[in-house]
N, C-alpha and C positions, 0 to 999 in steps of 0.2 A: 527876387528881393528874400530876403531869408528870416523865417521867423527861427524866433528861440525857443526849445524844447521843454512845454513843462513838466515839472515831476510831478507823479500821482499823489495822489493825496493822502495814502497811508504813510508816503515818503515823509511830507509834509508836517501829516501828526507826531511821527517818529520822529524828527528833526526836534520841531517843537518840546517833545518832551523833554528831548535831552538836553537842550538850551534850558529848559526849565527846573529839571532836575540838579543840574547845574548850579544854577543861582540859587535854588533850596534843595539844598542834600538832604533835611531833615525831614522833608515830606515820604519819603518811602521808609523810613524808621517809624515816623509815626502811625504810616497805613502800616506796617509789618507788626508791630505791637498792639496796635487798637483791635487787629485781627483774632493776634494770641490772645489779648487780653481777653476778650468776648468770649473766647471760646474758655480760657481755665477760669475765668469771671462764671460765666455760667455754670459750670460744674461744680465750683467750691459754693457760688451761692445754692444752688441744689441741695448739698451735701449740709451746710449749716440749715437751712431750712429743714431735712428731714432731723438732725441733730437735735434741736431747738425744740422741735414739736414734742419729738418722743420724748427729751427730757422732760418736759414739762409733765409730760403722762405719767412717766416714771417717780416724780417729784408730788403729784398729786396720787398717787396711788401708795405711795410709803407713807404721806400722813393720814391717810384713812384707813390703812391697817400698819399701824407702828408698830406690832410685833416682829415685823421685818426687821426692824433694827438688831433684833436680838442675832441674825443672821451675819450681819458684816463680817465679824473675822470669818467666817465660812466663804464669802464673797471674797475675802483678803488674799484667802488661801487658793482661791480657784485663778484669779488675778494674777497671785504670785508665780503660779505653777504655768500659765498660760506663757510669762513672759519670759521666766526662765527656761525653758526648752524649747521656745518655738520666736522669741523673740528679743533675744539680748543685743540682737543690733539695730535695734529701734525704741529701745529703752532710754537711752539719752533722750528722747523727747524734741521739746524747742532747743535744748543743747546742740544735737544732733543737726538742725537747719541751719543752723548761728554756725557750725563748723561746716557745713556747705558751701556758707559764701563765703567763709574765709579760706576755705581750699576744698575744690570740692575733687570728691573721692567719685566714685561709683553711686550710679542712680540709686537712689533713696527709695529701701525696700514699699512696695507699693501696701505690704500687710502692716506698716504703721499707721494705715487707716483704720483699717476693723479693729486693730488689735487696741487701738487709744479709743476709738469709739465704744466698746465692749467694756472695757476697763473703768470708763468714768459711768457708765450705765451703772455698773455694778456698785463704784463707790456712791451714787446719788441715790439707787434704789432703796440699798439698804444703809443710810444715813451717815455715811462719811462727809466730812465737812470738805469742799473741794470746787472749785471754779469751774469753766467751759470754756477761756480762752485756748489753755493748751490743747487741747481737743480741738479744736477749730483749726490751730495755728496747723498742727501734725498733718490732719489731713489734709491740710490747703496744700501743706508741701510733699506731701506724698502722692496726691494727684497730679499736681502740676509736672514735676519732675517725672514722672513716666513720660513725659511727650518732649524733653529738651533733646531727645536721638529721632525722635521723628519728623522736629520740625528743623534738625541740622544745626541746631543753638552751637556757639562757640561757645569755649569756659566761660568768657566775661559775661555773655548773654544768658547760661546756664546760672549765675549770681543773680542776675537780674528779674531773671524767673523764680526764682526763689523769693526773691525780694518782692516782687508783684505777688505770689501768693501768700505770703505771709500779709501782705496789705490786704488782701481781697477775705483772708479768713476771718481778721480782725474786724474789719470793716462790716464784715456780714452780720458777725456771730455778735455784735453793739447795735448795731446800727446807726454806726456813724463811722462813714466812709472816709472824709476825711482826715481826721484822728487814724484811721486804719493804715491810710496811705502814709502818713508821716511815722507812725507806728516803724512800717516794714522799713522804711528809711533810715531811722535812727537808732533800731533797738541791738543791731550787731556791731556800731561801730563807735562809742562812746565817743559826743563832741562834735561829731564830723557826720556830714550828709552825703551820701553816694548820688550826685544830680543825675548822673545817667541813666538811672532810675528812675525820675521822678515822673514821670509818663505813664509807662507802664505800672507803676505803683497804683498813680491818683485812677489811672482807666480800669483795673482791675478792681480794686477795692469800689468803686462807684458801681458797674458794674457786675458785682456781687451782691451787694447792697441791695441793689433793684431786684435783681432776680430771687431773692430773699424775700422780702416784701412781696414781687407776685405770686411765692406760694403760701401768701397770707400768711405768713408767721410773725407775731407781734412780740416787739419789744415794750420793755418797760420803761415809762414816763415819769421822769423827776421834776421838782417845780421850787425853787425858790423864792417863797414869796415876798421878802422885803431884800433891795441892795439899798444899803445907805450911800450918800454920797461921799465921794473920794476925798478922806484931808489928810494931813501928817498924821494926826491921831490915829485916823483906821489903818495909815498903811505902814504904821509902827507895828499895831496889832495883828495885822495882817503876816509879816515876818516874823513876829514870836509865833504865831500858828502853826507856822510853813519851819519854825527850828523844831517844834516839837514834832510835827508829820513829819519829818525829816530824820528825827530819833528813831521813831516807831520805825519808818521803812527800814531803818539798816538792823534795829533791831530783829525783827522779823525775818529777815535776808540770814542774818546770821546766826540766828535760831533755829531756822531749816538746817543750815549745813550743818551747826552743832548734833541737833536731834537726829538727823539723818547717820551721821558719823557713829553714833553713839550703837543706835539699828546694827549698823553693819559689822561694827567690832563685837557686841553682844550676842546675836545671831548671824552666825555661818551661813546658814542655810538662807536665803534670800524668800523665800515661798513663805517661809514662818515669819517673816517681818509684817507684813501686812495683817495676818493674821494675830499676832500679839497686838499690833496696832489695834486693830478692829476690836478684841477686848478692852483696852485700855478704854476706847470712846463709847462703848456700850454699857460700860461700866458710869462714866461720866457723864451719859446721857439720864441714866437710874438714878445716878446720885445727886443732881440737880434738879430733876423733875420737869424737863423741858427740853423740844427737840429746836430753840430758837437759834442754836450754834451749829446746828449741822444743814447740810445740802447749801446751797447759794445763799439763804438768808434774805434774799428778796422785800420780804415783808418788814424788815426790820429795817433794810438799807430807805426803803420808801418812809417808813413811819419817822426816821432821824429825823426827816427834812420838816415836818412839823409837830412834831413830840417831845416831850423832854424827857428821854432814855434815861435808864440805870447807867452810871458811870464808868460801869466795871464791863460791859456789853462787849467793848471792844476787846480788851485783854482776854477774856474766854475763847471768844472767837479766834485771835491771833492761838490761841493755846490747842483748839480743837481742830485747825487745819495745820498747825505745824506737825501735828502727832500722826493726823490723816497724811500729809502726803510725803511726811520723812518717812515714815514706814513702807511706802513703795503705793499705795494708793494711786488711782491714777485721777486726772480731770486736770485742773491750772489751779493758779494762783491769784488770780487777778481781782475776779467777782469777790474772792473772802479779804481781798487788800480795800476793794469797796466799801465791804462793810465796816471794816478794822476804821479805814480813813474816816466814813460817813460817821457812826458809831463815836470815832475820837474827837472828831469836831464837834458832835452835838455836846458830849460833857464837859468841853475845852470853854462853852459857852456859860459854864456854872461861875468862870472867872475871867475872861475875856469878853468885852461889852460889844461884841457882835452880833446879829441876828443869829439864833442856834440853824436856822435853814442854810443861811451863806456859810458857816461854819461845815456845816456837813455835806456842803457841795465841795468847797477848799479842800477837805479831808479827802474825800470821796477822790479825788483826782490827785490830791497832792502825796498822798503816802504811795500809792502805785505810780507818781513819777522818779519816788525815790526808790522804789524797790527794784525798777527796770530801768532806770536812766534814762526816760523817754520825756525830760518836759515837754517839749512844742507839741507833742502828740496829744499829752493829756491837756494843754491848755485848750487846743480844740477839740478834743473830746468834749470839755466842760461849758465850750460854747455850743457844740453839736446838741447836748442834752439838758443843760439850763436854760442857754441863751446867753446874747452877749453883753447884757447889764454887769454879767459879776466878771467878766472879764481880764476887768484888772486885778480884784481881789485874788482871782485863780491861777494867774500868771505870778504872782508875788509867792505865794503859798508854792508853787510849784519849783518855781528855781530856786528858793531856799531849801526846802524838802531836796531837791536834787543834789544842790553842795554840800548840805548836812551829812546826806547818805553815807559820804564818801566811796571808796572803791568797794564797797558791796553790792549784791543784785541777787536775784533770785535766778538769774540766767549767769553761770558762773562761767559761759566759756564768751563772754563778749572781751572786743578789745577795745583798749584803751586809744582812741584815736587823736583826742585835745585831752589832757589833764584837768582834771576842776582846778587846779592850782599851779603855780609855777613850783610849788617845794614838792611837787609830785613828775615833772617834767621827764625824768629818768624812768619814769612808767610806761612812757610812750611807747604803743606797739605792742604792750605785753597783755594775756588774757587775765582775766579776774581768777582764773583759778592757779594761776602760776603766784599769784601776791603772797 
């Protein structure tokens, strides 16, 4: 009597795994990118924590030693010299990250991370008006791209890696991982989302945010006190506010490019541009007698949710930020856009009969949505920051602002994936800088 030979246990397991992976091929993809996201998310989250904590200390030191503002031109000159002689290949900043996603070239130089960190700290230490997202994104992109070769990533996988890094940097610096993931997916291609990067983007953003919090890094909390019931009239008011927010976003983006061109045409030696810009900022601070419009401006943003502020706050912050960044100082535009949007929303409460806190929250994200062409990320950011009760109002404001801002953006290397209107269908596939 013959007996059938049994297969060894390890061969049965291997066969079972082969059958499983054949039926569920995405499993390997998930595990691969979970491990990569865990690695880069930990590094990026730690870098964001270090950046945010040292930035807070620099801001506190400046506010307690206001004479430091007089040294802003010198700080600008040193930053300009650093980038002119050693950092020309990383000077494009966020636009370099977007370019790498569209057309991957050589590995992003790692020095982008320390250079933008130093430049941003100088800006805030001496009193420039700038943000922090640019620094977080560039540090994240530079850190992550160093591992594209050790991880043996293909060209398409490297694009996914940069998207995940942007998501992690944004999510960890603002404490909004869901918005960070969507920002990374939206920001490089207007009107379209690259779904093959959706898992790495969310995984990296969530892990980076968790790591930043494990380092006991605090994020600013905002609260909208009153959210009225939805009605046709309130929807009309939200659309009206969105139109104004969109115009403000387009104005900021275009004024940034216009002012930057003036600096470049009038001052041929690049390091002198932030030097001159620093002098302008110092004189402006001295002239108006307040430091309200320099740095991040977090106290004013928080106040805009529960106090009536001067109606001109948004305009002055816009001017200070445009001069600072157009001159060549480093940092970012997003937190100043939060300031501009929140204080503009606060000012709109003078004639739009919605609660000032709600209008501040709507402006906070809607001006940002219009200036970056990322409306979905901004809707989710509002829900993460303010709660879901305001969701319909901020969604209306973000979408309208996105449409009204047209083909303008603070990121000129963005590509049009889906035009905002059929009239512009011939612009599909073109970059904003070429329009």
